[in-house]
Structure formats: structure tokens, C-alpha cells
C-alpha positions in Angstrom: -56.4 -16.3 -58.7 -53.3 -18.8 -58.0 -50.9 -16.4 -59.4 -52.7 -13.6 -56.9 -52.0 -15.9 -54.3 -48.0 -16.8 -55.0 -47.7 -13.3 -56.0 -49.3 -12.4 -52.0 -47.0 -14.8 -50.2 -44.2 -13.9 -52.0 -44.5 -10.1 -51.3 -45.3 -11.0 -47.5 -42.3 -13.8 -47.4 -40.2 -10.5 -48.8 -41.5 -8.8 -46.6 -40.8 -10.3 -43.3 -37.5 -11.4 -44.9 -36.0 -7.9 -44.9 -35.6 -6.8 -41.9 -34.0 -9.6 -40.9 -31.5 -9.2 -44.4 -31.0 -5.7 -42.4 -30.2 -6.8 -39.0 -28.1 -9.5 -40.4 -26.1 -6.7 -42.2 -25.6 -4.5 -39.2 -22.2 -3.8 -37.9 -21.8 -6.0 -34.9 -20.7 -4.2 -30.9 -17.6 -4.7 -30.0 -17.2 -7.4 -27.4 -14.8 -4.9 -25.1 -14.9 -1.1 -24.9 -11.8 0.9 -23.4 -12.6 2.2 -19.9 -13.1 6.3 -20.0 -13.8 8.9 -17.3 -13.5 10.0 -14.2 -12.9 7.3 -11.6 -12.9 7.2 -7.5 -11.5 4.0 -5.7 -10.7 3.4 -2.1 -7.6 0.5 -1.9 -6.8 -2.0 0.9 -4.1 -5.2 1.2 -1.2 -6.0 1.8 2.3 -3.8 2.9 5.4 -5.6 2.5 8.8 -3.3 2.7 12.0 -3.4 3.9 15.9 -2.5 2.8 18.9 -4.9 3.2 17.1 -7.9 5.4 15.1 -5.3 7.4 10.8 -5.9 6.7 7.8 -4.9 7.8 4.4 -6.3 6.9 1.5 -4.5 7.0 -2.1 -3.4 5.9 -2.2 -0.6 3.6 -5.0 1.3 3.1 -6.1 4.8 1.1 -7.9 6.3 -1.5 -7.2 6.9 -5.8 -8.3 9.0 -8.7 -7.9 8.7 -12.0 -9.4 10.1 -15.5 -9.2 7.5 -18.5 -9.3 8.3 -21.9 -10.3 5.7 -25.0 -7.6 5.6 -27.9 -8.7 3.1 -29.6 -12.4 0.7 -28.9 -10.5 -1.9 -26.6 -6.9 0.2 -25.0 -7.1 4.1 -23.5 -4.2 5.7 -21.5 -5.2 7.2 -18.2 -3.6 9.4 -15.5 -3.7 8.0 -11.1 -3.0 9.6 -8.1 -3.4 8.0 -5.3 -2.8 8.7 -0.9 -2.5 5.6 1.1 -0.4 4.9 5.1 0.3 1.3 5.9 -0.1 -0.1 9.6 3.9 -1.4 8.5 6.2 -1.3 11.4 9.4 -3.1 13.2 11.7 -2.5 15.9 10.8 1.2 16.2 10.2 2.1 12.5 7.2 3.0 11.0 5.7 2.6 7.4 3.8 6.2 6.9 1.9 7.7 4.3 2.5 7.1 0.7 1.9 9.9 -2.8 2.0 8.1 -6.2 1.0 10.3 -9.2 1.5 8.4 -12.6 -0.1 7.0 -15.5 -2.0 4.1 -16.6 -2.3 1.9 -19.7 -5.8 0.1 -20.0 -6.6 -3.1 -22.1 -10.2 -4.0 -22.4 -10.2 -8.3 -22.2 -14.1 -8.7 -22.4 -17.7 -6.7 -21.9 -16.9 -5.8 -18.0 -13.8 -6.5 -18.0 -9.9 -4.8 -18.4 -6.3 -5.2 -17.6 -3.6 -2.3 -17.3 -0.2 -1.7 -16.9 1.0 1.6 -14.6 4.3 3.4 -13.8 5.2 6.9 -11.8 5.9 9.2 -9.4 5.8 7.8 -6.2 6.8 9.6 -2.6 6.7 7.6 1.3 7.5 8.7 4.8 9.3 6.2 7.3 8.8 7.5 11.5 11.4 6.3 14.2 9.6 6.3 16.8 10.9 9.1 19.1 13.4 11.0 16.6 12.0 11.7 13.2 10.9 11.0 9.8 12.1 11.2 6.3 10.4 11.5 3.2 11.6 9.4 -0.1 11.6 9.8 -3.4 11.1 7.1 -5.8 9.3 5.0 -8.4 6.3 2.3 -8.6 5.3 -0.3 -11.4 2.5 -2.5 -11.3 -0.4 -4.4 -13.6 -3.9 -4.5 -12.5 -7.1 -5.8 -13.7 -11.2 -4.3 -13.3 -14.2 -5.9 -13.2 -17.5 -4.3 -13.6 -19.9 -5.2 -10.7 -22.9 -3.3 -11.3 -23.0 -0.4 -13.5 -20.4 2.1 -13.3 -19.0 0.4 -10.3 -16.1 -2.0 -10.3 -13.7 -3.9 -8.3 -9.9 -4.5 -8.7 -6.6 -6.0 -7.6 -3.7 -5.1 -8.0 0.6 -5.6 -7.4 2.5 -3.0 -7.5 6.6 -2.6 -6.7 8.3 0.6 -5.4 11.7 1.6 -5.4 12.5 4.3 -3.0 16.0 7.1 -1.6 18.3 4.2 -0.1 17.3 1.4 -1.4 13.8 0.9 0.2 11.5 -0.8 -1.5 8.1 -2.0 -1.2 5.6 -5.0 -2.3 2.1 -4.6 -2.4 -0.9 -6.5 -3.6 -4.2 -4.2 -3.0 -8.0 -4.7 -3.6 -10.0 -1.8 -5.1 -13.8 -0.8 -5.0 -14.9 2.1 -7.0 -17.1 3.9 -9.7 -16.6 5.5 -12.6 -17.9 9.2 -13.8 
């Protein structure tokens, strides 16, 4: 009878221990996942533009959209498009709309956070009061980060530098509020 009790206790212990061993052997969940899918965002921030000692400051605001494709657990590549405007003006010169199209690479750094670098083509408009306006082609580079706040909604911050024809430059800091689909 004592042997039967020992065998029953041993069988019960093995039965309860087996699922625990199986759980230990299960693959671990990744700590961070690369962002992926279509996204749209609202942008607002600070715009500082100028050329040769002539500078104007203002508020930049706009909308952006893009698509990110995960190429590994923690890296994604994507496309960006943006339409923004600025309140920057000085001495009858006004910074106008800015169109951007480019690419970016994102790196997941935590389950809810990623950092990215971006670069591409940009086209800005400058308007001279009571005269004319002119468009300038250029390039933009930037760095930023995003943090998921709820579900697929995120907030972000970005610094970007743009250089246009005629050596007109822009330094911008943008805050974003976006959603992934």
C-alpha cells in the first residue's frame, strides 16, 4: 500500500511538472517588434529657415502618411510622404508649403518604441509679399522616434534638416500624433 501511495504521488508530481517544463521550453516572445503597416499622422512643430544670415521662424504644421515593411524582428524599411506649411515670415518673405517624399529605416528599441532615420526629396515654396512666389527643390534628412500610447495610436518627435536650391535651409522639430492600420 505504501508503494502505491508513493507511485500515485510521483505520477501526480510528474503530471503537474510536465506542463511547467513545456512552458520553460517555449520560445520567448521578442522584446521589441519592428513597426509595420500603413500609417497616417498629424505634425506640428518649430520651423527655422533662411539663407545667408536672413532667417525666419514660425510654426510648422501638416499631415504625413507612409508604409513600413518589417524586414526582421527589430528593423523595418518604409516610404514617407508629407504635406506641411509654415507660419514663418520676415520682411515680406513668407515660408510656404513643403512637399516631401522619401524613405526611412526604423529600429525597434522597446515593445512600444522605435527610432528611425529618414531621407528624401523635398520641394518648398517661398512667397515675396506683393510680388511672386518660387519653388525650390532639395533634400531632407531626419531622425526621430515613436512611442505607442494605446493600441495602434502613437506619438512621436523628429528633427529634420532640409536644404533647397539657392542654399535655403530649414531646421525643424516636429511632434506627431499618428495611427497605424
